[in-house]
Each structure stands twice: as C-alpha cells, then as structure tokens.
C-alpha positions in Angstrom: 117.7 144.4 92.1 116.0 142.3 95.2 117.8 140.6 97.4 115.9 137.6 98.8 114.4 134.5 97.3 110.9 134.4 96.5 108.8 130.9 97.0 106.0 130.9 94.2 103.5 128.5 94.6 102.7 127.6 90.7 100.3 123.9 91.3 98.7 122.1 93.7 101.2 120.4 96.4 104.3 121.4 94.6 106.5 124.4 94.9 108.9 125.8 92.8 111.6 128.6 93.3 111.8 131.9 91.5 115.5 132.9 91.9 115.1 134.9 88.7 116.3 137.8 90.2 119.8 135.9 90.4 119.8 135.0 86.8 118.4 131.6 87.4 115.7 129.9 85.2 112.6 128.4 87.3 111.7 124.4 87.1 109.4 123.6 84.5 105.9 122.4 85.2 106.1 118.7 86.5 105.2 115.9 83.8 103.6 112.9 84.6 103.8 109.8 82.1 102.2 106.2 82.4 104.4 103.9 84.2 105.3 100.8 82.7 105.3 97.5 84.8 108.6 96.8 86.3 109.8 93.0 85.3 111.5 91.2 88.1 113.0 87.6 88.4 116.3 86.1 87.5 115.9 86.3 84.2 116.4 90.1 85.1 120.4 89.6 85.5 120.8 89.3 81.6 119.6 92.2 80.9 121.6 95.1 79.8 121.9 98.5 81.3 119.2 101.3 80.4 121.9 103.6 79.0 122.7 100.7 76.4 119.5 101.8 74.5 120.7 101.1 71.3 121.4 97.2 72.6 118.2 97.7 74.2 116.2 98.4 70.9 118.0 95.9 68.6 117.4 92.8 70.9 113.6 93.9 71.4 113.6 95.0 75.2 111.7 97.5 76.7 111.8 99.9 79.3 110.1 98.1 82.0 112.9 95.4 80.9 116.1 97.3 81.1 118.1 97.6 84.1 119.4 101.0 84.5 122.2 101.3 86.6 122.8 103.4 89.7 125.3 104.2 92.4 124.7 106.0 95.8 126.8 108.2 98.0 126.2 109.7 101.0 123.5 106.8 101.4 122.6 106.8 105.1 119.9 104.5 105.5 119.2 104.1 101.8 115.9 105.8 101.9 116.9 106.9 98.4 118.6 104.0 97.2 115.6 101.6 98.0 113.0 103.7 96.4 115.2 103.5 93.3 115.4 99.7 93.4 111.6 99.8 94.2 111.6 102.2 90.9 113.9 99.2 88.9 117.5 100.5 89.2 120.5 98.1 90.1 122.0 100.0 92.8 125.8 98.9 92.8 127.8 101.1 95.2 126.6 102.8 98.3 128.8 105.0 100.4 128.6 107.1 103.7 131.0 108.1 106.5 128.6 107.2 109.8 129.5 103.6 110.9 125.6 102.9 111.9 125.0 103.9 108.4 127.6 101.6 106.5 126.6 98.5 108.6 122.7 99.3 108.1 123.7 98.8 104.3 125.6 95.8 104.8 123.2 94.1 107.2 120.6 94.7 104.5 122.5 94.5 101.3 125.3 92.3 102.3 126.4 91.9 98.2 126.7 95.3 97.3 130.1 97.2 98.0 129.5 99.6 100.6 132.2 102.4 101.3 132.7 103.5 105.0 134.5 106.6 105.3 135.1 109.9 103.8 133.1 110.4 100.3 135.6 113.7 99.7 138.6 110.9 99.6 136.8 108.9 97.1 137.5 109.2 93.6 135.0 108.6 90.5 137.5 106.3 88.9 137.9 104.2 92.8 133.8 104.1 93.0 133.3 102.3 89.4 136.5 99.9 90.5 134.9 98.8 93.5 131.4 98.5 91.8 133.2 96.6 89.3 131.7 98.6 86.6 134.9 99.9 84.7 133.9 100.1 80.9 130.0 101.0 81.7 128.2 103.7 81.6 126.7 104.6 84.3 122.7 105.9 84.3 122.3 107.8 87.5 124.3 109.2 90.5 122.0 109.3 93.4 122.8 111.4 97.3 121.8 113.5 99.8 124.7 115.2 101.1 124.7 116.1 104.8 122.3 118.9 105.1 122.3 119.8 108.6 124.1 123.0 107.7 121.4 124.1 105.8 118.3 123.0 108.0 115.8 125.6 109.2 115.8 123.5 112.4 119.7 124.0 112.8 122.1 126.8 112.5 122.0 127.4 109.1 125.6 128.2 108.7 125.8 127.3 105.0 129.2 126.6 103.6 131.0 128.2 106.7 130.2 124.7 108.2 133.8 123.4 107.1 132.4 119.6 107.7 129.2 119.5 106.3 128.8 122.3 104.0 131.4 121.9 101.3 130.2 118.2 100.4 127.6 119.6 98.1 130.3 120.2 95.7 131.7 116.9 96.4 128.9 115.5 94.6 129.5 118.1 92.0 133.0 116.5 91.8 131.9 113.1 91.5 129.4 113.8 88.9 131.8 115.0 86.8 134.3 112.5 87.4 131.6 109.4 86.9 129.4 111.4 84.2 126.6 109.8 84.8 123.9 109.9 82.3 121.6 111.6 85.2 121.9 112.4 88.6 119.3 113.4 91.4 120.5 115.1 94.6 118.1 115.6 97.4 118.6 118.2 100.4 116.6 120.1 102.9 114.6 123.2 102.2 116.7 125.6 103.7 119.3 124.9 100.6 116.8 127.5 98.9 117.9 130.3 100.7 121.3 129.2 102.1 124.5 131.6 101.6 128.0 130.6 100.4 129.1 132.5 103.6 127.1 133.0 107.0 127.5 135.6 109.7 125.6 136.7 112.8 122.9 138.9 111.9 124.7 141.9 113.8 127.8 141.2 110.9 126.1 140.6 107.6 126.0 143.9 106.3 122.7 143.7 105.5 123.3 141.1 102.6 125.1 143.4 100.5 128.1 141.0 100.2 127.4 138.7 97.3 128.6 135.8 98.7 125.8 136.6 101.6 122.9 136.6 99.3 120.2 134.6 99.9 120.2 131.7 97.6 123.6 132.4 96.8 124.6 128.7 97.6 122.3 127.4 95.2 123.2 129.6 92.2 126.8 128.7 92.8 125.8 124.6 93.1 123.5 125.2 89.9 126.3 126.7 88.0 128.9 124.1 88.9 126.6 121.3 87.6 126.3 123.1 84.3 130.1 123.5 84.3 130.4 120.2 84.4 128.3 119.6 81.7 124.7 119.1 82.8 121.1 120.6 82.3 119.9 120.8 85.8 117.0 122.3 87.8 115.5 122.4 91.2 111.7 121.8 93.1 110.9 121.8 96.4 108.6 119.0 96.7 106.2 117.8 99.7 106.6 114.0 100.2 102.8 113.8 101.2 101.9 114.8 97.8 103.7 111.6 96.8 101.9 108.9 99.0 104.2 109.2 102.4 102.1 109.6 105.5 104.1 112.8 106.5 104.2 116.5 105.2 108.1 116.7 104.8 109.5 119.7 102.9 112.5 118.8 100.6 114.6 119.8 97.6 115.9 117.7 94.7 117.9 118.6 91.8 118.1 116.4 88.8 120.5 116.7 85.8 120.9 115.2 82.2 124.2 115.3 80.3 122.4 115.4 76.9 121.2 119.1 78.1 117.5 118.3 77.7 114.8 120.1 79.8 114.4 118.8 83.5 111.0 117.7 84.9 109.5 116.4 88.2 107.5 113.8 88.8 103.7 115.1 89.2 101.8 114.6 92.6 100.0 111.4 92.9 98.2 113.1 96.3 96.8 115.7 97.7 95.8 117.1 100.6 92.3 117.7 99.8 92.0 114.8 97.3 90.1 114.7 94.4 88.5 112.4 91.4 92.1 112.1 90.2 94.2 111.8 93.2 93.7 110.3 96.4 94.1 112.9 99.8 97.2 112.5 101.9 98.1 109.2 103.5 97.7 109.6 107.3 99.6 108.5 110.4 96.9 105.7 111.4 96.9 104.3 108.3 100.8 104.1 108.1 100.9 102.6 111.6 98.1 100.2 111.1 99.2 96.6 112.1 102.2 97.4 113.9 103.3 95.7 117.1 103.1 97.7 120.2 106.8 97.0 121.1 108.5 99.8 122.6 111.3 99.0 123.2 113.1 100.9 120.1 111.8 104.0 121.9 113.0 106.8 123.3 111.6 108.3 126.6 110.3 111.8 127.4 111.7 113.1 131.2 108.9 113.8 133.7 108.9 117.2 132.9 108.3 116.9 129.6 105.6 114.3 130.1 103.9 116.8 132.6 102.9 118.9 130.0 102.3 116.8 127.4 99.5 114.6 129.5 97.3 117.7 129.0 97.7 118.0 125.1 94.8 116.3 123.2 95.7 114.3 119.9 96.3 116.5 117.3 97.3 119.5 119.6 100.2 121.0 120.6 101.4 124.1 123.1 98.7 126.3 122.3 96.2 123.9 124.2 97.6 124.7 127.2 96.6 127.3 129.8 98.2 130.7 129.4 100.3 130.7 132.5 101.4 127.3 131.8 102.3 128.0 128.1 104.7 130.7 129.2 105.9 127.9 132.3 106.5 125.5 129.9 108.4 127.3 127.2 110.7 130.1 129.0 111.8 132.6 126.2 110.7 130.3 123.9 107.3 131.4 124.6 108.0 134.9 123.5 110.0 133.9 120.2 108.6 134.9 116.6 107.1 132.1 114.5 104.2 129.0 115.2 106.8 126.9 117.0 103.8 124.2 116.3 106.6 121.5 117.2 106.5 122.7 120.9 104.5 120.2 122.9 103.1 118.5 119.7 100.7 115.3 120.2 100.4 113.8 116.8 97.3 112.9 114.8 96.1 109.5 113.9 93.6 111.4 111.3 96.5 113.9 109.6 100.1 113.0 108.1 102.9 113.4 110.7 105.0 116.1 110.3 108.5 116.1 109.1 110.6 112.9 110.9 113.2 114.2 113.1 116.4 112.8 114.5 115.2 113.5 117.9 111.6 112.9 118.5 111.6 113.2 122.4 112.6 117.2 122.2 110.2 119.4 123.8 110.2 122.0 120.8 109.8 119.4 117.6 108.3 116.8 119.9 106.6 113.4 118.1 104.6 112.5 120.6 101.9 109.4 119.9 98.6 110.4 119.6 97.0 108.4 122.6 100.3 107.2 124.6 102.4 109.3 126.7 105.8 108.3 124.5 107.5 109.5 121.5 107.1 107.4 118.0 109.3 104.4 118.4 112.0 103.8 115.9 109.9 101.4 114.3 106.9 103.6 113.8 109.3 106.5 112.5 110.7 104.1 109.7 106.9 103.3 108.9 106.0 107.2 108.3 109.4 107.1 106.0 107.9 103.8 104.4 110.6 101.9 105.2 109.6 98.3 104.7 109.3 96.3 108.4 111.7 93.9 107.1 114.4 96.8 106.8 117.1 96.9 109.8 118.7 99.9 111.4 122.1 99.5 113.1 123.7 101.1 116.1 122.5 102.3 118.9 118.8 103.6 119.8 120.0 107.5 119.1 121.8 106.2 116.0 118.6 104.2 114.8 116.4 107.3 115.1 119.3 110.0 113.1 119.4 107.2 110.7 115.4 107.2 109.8 114.9 110.8 110.1 117.9 111.9 108.1 116.7 108.9 105.4 114.7 110.3 102.1 110.9 108.6 102.4 111.3 105.2 100.2 108.0 106.2 98.6 109.3 109.6 97.6 112.8 108.1 95.8 110.5 105.3 94.2 108.5 108.8 92.7 111.8 110.1 91.9 113.2 106.8 90.2 110.3 106.1 88.3 110.4 109.7 86.7 114.0 109.4 86.0 113.8 106.4 84.6 111.4 106.7 81.9 113.6 109.9 80.8 116.2 108.2 80.5 114.7 105.5 78.0 114.0 108.5 75.9 117.4 109.6 75.8 120.2 108.8 73.2 122.7 106.0 73.7 126.0 108.0 75.3 128.9 106.9 73.4 132.2 105.8 74.1 133.8 109.1 73.1 131.5 111.3 74.8 131.6 108.9 78.3 135.5 109.0 78.3 
C-alpha cells in the first residue's frame, strides 16, 4: 500500500486530494448555483436566522433575506470573517490570542464581542453567552487555526509543535460543543501532507510508523469531525480562481450536521480566461489608484538591494549572472526546488505570488515591480482584497503578519456565498437535535 499522498488535478484551477490509499473519500466535484441578490439596510435586523427556515418560509422570506448567524474563532485580521459578512452572514463573535489581531477586530467592529486570549480556554457555552446567543441555532462556525506548524514555508512539525499544532483539534471541540449547522475551516496546503508526529528525516523510519504517514493528520481530523456528527470534505483551492489577484494555495474543510454531501464553489476566474470566466486579476489592477505612501513599508538591507536592483520586473535570482547567483544565495544556490522566491521582483501584469508575513526576506521577496522596496502593508492588503478603510493595528511587523496570515476577503466571500446557498436547502434543526 502506498505511503504517500497523491495530488490529482480534476478540473481547471481546482485541485482535489486523493487519500483513498488511507481510506478517505475524495472531495466531490465543485458546484455553482445562481447567487441571489443580498438585501441590506436597517430592516434586515428584524429578519430571522437562516437556521430557522420554517419561520423563513412561513413568513415569506427568501434565502437572500434571511440572516445566517456566524461565529468566528482564530479570527486574525478578519479576512475570512469580512468575506462571510459580504456574503450575507451576521457575524456575532470573534476570537484571537494575538493582541494586534484583537485590537484590529475592535477598531473595525467595535460592536462585536471579541475574545482576547487562548481559544483552547474557551468553551462553546462561554462563546454563546458572550455572543448573546443562548438558545439560538448557529448557522456557521468559521476559523483558521494557526497554520505555521503545517506550512511549507516553515519547519512542518505537525502536532509536535505543542503550541500551535493541536489547535486544529480545538476547532473540532468547539464544533462539537456549539453544534453549528455547518462549519468552514481554512489552513495551509501543508495540512494535506502533515503527519501527526514529526521527526527529523534520519529518524523517521521511512514513514513506516502509522502516525508519521504523510496525510495522517488530515485523516485524523476528518475522522474526528465525522465522530461528532458531521459530513465533511476538503478541497485545495487557488485564491486567484476566485478573483483574488494572488496565486495563493489553501485548503478548506466544510462540514454539515445533516450529513449531506459537501461541495465547494466553482472557480470564477482562470489563468487563461475564456468565454465563461475572465482571466486572473493582476497585481497592476489591484494596486491601481492606491496612494504612493510608503511610510508603512519594510526596508530591504543594502546587501539585498544590491541584487534586487539587477532583477527586471517579473524576474528572480535566475536573471542574475551565474557567479552572482552563487554569491548572493550562498548554500541555498545548491538546494533543490525552484527557489522562485529568491530575489523576486513582482510583475504588474500577473497575479502576485502568495502574500507572506515578511515580504523583505531574501528567499521570499515581494519586491515592488518598479521600485526598490517591498510591498507596503496597504499594498499587501489590496492583494488580499481587504477594503482600503480596513485598519490593521499594532507595529508594522504585526500589520504585515496580520495581512499575510489572513484569508483573502474575496475568497472568504466565495466560500460564504456557496455555504449560504447550501444552508438554505437544509432542514431546520429541532431543539432536541441542537441540544
């Protein structure tokens, strides 16, 4: 039996992961339905939760008029949350343990209950009490547990990272305690191949230990969601396929209490474009009309600038003379992989690569296409599809971290619209079922 995860590209711009060798089901083909126009305005406050569908139908409400209730944990800069709001969800609670994140929540949503602390210390009951939701059915629990333990840009320690790894299971616990009609969880691509335990390569027994198999963490995560009563599936998506001017690969898990099959939104954009879908949005389009204020910008060292000044728009280390490549990269020059982030200068005519938390690093450079500097915090936020009026709290390093770790708002909106349409088709949970 194979010990490795196989990534299978099923449709243009959508990657589905085949874990059948470990007894897992594949994500079903993504579907797309017609989105009803959202209703806004003060009169919306009187409308019922989408979970109370019997009341909606009896009183003549349509899906576009109902207000699905959402709760967020591991909220960060609220990229996913803001996307869900734009999709029509009524966000009632947010939580994060990063002070700058909580301050960001409070500055942008002062009326929203925001918990500042370890989500592992929160119970579902406490969340509902803080949100003033006792007795109400929650339509959606959303969150992106810290992903550094599984990131391909990090050390990929999986659950051996005692501080961050287990938090994915805290999300399962809250799903079980709150019992929302649905949940959505976001994480990095590395989650697909992460192991429950991690050891340095000379000591990993060639993957023969069960809990060190590639993908064993995802397998356990899916099992736990199913054990608490949810149908669940996962999909790797590229944010550029949903209108985000950035090629950002992320994994989403969606689950439903009624055990219905899980689907994912169909892409709205593609790399080549076509009759039915436009081409990917570009960095140039994203930054159009933005002010030239660089006061919130990180700085490249003189050594880094020495090499970056030799790189043309859209280029990287490969555009340097061979002898300078080796000089500038040191031992990294002989490493495997494309190393496309080394001495990278962006292009206005293409989507940005993944927005990271430190755009001034040599190996993950996000150098402006025509200026010798990294992208500013606000430019990164534009690429992450945050509105210009969205404020990021903390020091400049905190702001870069908040933006770089966020779910692109437009991607969150695409997921939210799809889930909302699916929620409207669900039967209303009874009080007995919710208890």
